[in-house]
N, C-alpha and C positions, 0 to 999 in steps of 0.2 A: 203781047211779048212773042214774035216769029219763032221760027223753028231754029234759025241759027242761034237766037239769044238767049234759047233754052238749052238749045246744046252748051254750048259757052260755060253758061251758067252752074250745069250738073257737070261740064270735065273741069271746072273751078272746084269746083266741092270735095271731087273725089280724088283729083290730084291732089290736095292737102287732106284728107281725110285720112281715116284709120286703115292700115296693112288689110287689116283681117276681118272682115265682116261676118255677125254671128245669124242664125236663121232668124227670122219673126218666130216669137215667140207660139202663135199660134201655131204653128209647125214644127217647133220644138216640142211643146207641150203634150202636141195631139200623135205625133208620128206614128203613132202606133196603128194609126187607122188609114197610114199609108200601103198601099197592094207591094209586094216584094218585088215586081217588077212591071213594066212599063213606061210610058212617052209622060216626060213631065215637062212643064213650061214654068220658068220664072220668069214673069211680066214684069217689065219696068226694074229689073235685077238688081242697080246699082252695082255694085262690086260682088253680088253676088252667095251672099250668106245661106241663103234657100234654097241653090241653085246646087252648093259644095255639099250641103246636107243631103241633099237627096241621090245626090250622082255615088256619097260615099255609103248610102243606104242599095244602091244596084238600081235604081230607076236609070235612064238614059235621059239626059236633061239638054234642054235647048232654054236659053237663056237671053232674053232681048233687052236692051237697055237704049236709050238716046246716047247717051255719052260714049264717045271712044275711046275716051281713057277708061272707063268703066268695065267696058268692053275689053280694051286690053288689060288691064289687072288681074279679071277675071279669068282670063284666059291662060297666063301665065299660071295664076294659082290649081290651073282645072289638068293642068300637065299629066297626060297618061290615064284621066277619068274620062268615063264616058259621058260629056259634057261638051257643047258645042256653044259658044254666046258670039250673038250677031248683033250690031248696030241696027235699030230698027225703030222707029216711029209707031209705036204699038197703037195709037193714035188712027194716025194713016193710015195705019197697016195691022187689022186686029187678028187677031187669030182664027185660022179658017174653021167649017164647023167639024166637029168629032175627029178632032186629030190629037189629043191630050188623055191619057188618064188621070193626070193629078195638073192642077195650075197652082200656083200660088201669087199672090199680089200683097206687097207690101210696102204701107205707107206712100201709096198712087192712089189717085182719085180721079177719074174723066168717068162720069156720068152715060155717057155717049157707048161706052165701050162693053158694060155690063151687060146688054144681051147677048152682044159676040162674043163675051166670056164663057157663058155659059153655054152655047151654042158650041164652044168648041170643046167642049168635054165629052166624051167617049158614053155610054151607056154605062155605069156606076161609077162613073170619074168623081172626082173630088176635087175640090175648090177651099185652099186654105188663104182667106182673105184678112187683113188688118190692116188698118187706118186709122187717121185720125179723126176726133171727135169734136162737136160744138162745145160741148159739155163738160168742162176740163177742170183742172184743178191749179194750171200755169199756164206759160206761154209756149211751151215744147211744141214744133211743128209748125207745120204753116199758118200765117198770121188771119189770110181772109176767109171768108163762109164757105166760096165754091170748091175749095180743098179739105172741106171738114164736115164729116155724115152728120145731118141729123138724127135725135135719139129714134130707134129700132129703124134706119135709113137702111141696112145694110140689109138686114131682111127685106126690104121690102124691092131693091133694087136687085133681088134672083128670084122671084116669084114662085118658078116651076120648077128649083130646086129643094130637096130636104134636108132639112135643118141637121145638122150631129152635134153642131155645138157651138152655141152663141154666146159672148160675153161683153155686156157693154155696164158698167160699174157707175158711169156720172160722175155726181157728188155727192153718193148715199152713202152714209155710213160715217165712218171715220177715213178721211181724206187723206190719213197719212199712209194708210195701208192699200193691199190691191191691187188690182191694174186700173189705172187711170188713164183719160184723156185720148182714148184707142177703145174704138171696138174691134173683137175679132168674131169668124165665122168659119165653120167648118159647113160645109154644103155637099150635097151630092146629088148627081142628076138618076133618075131614075133608071134601072136597067131593065 
């Protein structure tokens, strides 16, 4: 699928999706780790639930997404907030080194940009990452394996960062309870 086809797919999804987005759970549940000030990036932001959450907490936020529709919706929702939303292919243009104090990534996986994501964190910068895993209890999320994490893979994708929080429950225990189908990571660049 080329860029224009991917853009159309996501434009269609966001044009017909929910009006309000929530932040990814790993960010909301670990918000106490966020700095009080700084520059944040919501990478592959969609309609920007995480971006809006961070802006409300006082961070200056940049949100990037491939979809014009998502960026337009987020820009409208962010009126008056310290938030700039931009159309950007994050795979073709990953963030530059040492440019953000916080980076969030939710339900997006392209292994080729994991190293640039880690490099884009400033010293003591935090990464909040949550996406789908292969070990799951239902069919939510992408169907194919390349867009799903293998067991503990999220830890291996960011080897130079300090793990502050990690969760991947797989199919262990009562599969009707807990956080399933996805893995979560909060990691910090050494300072």
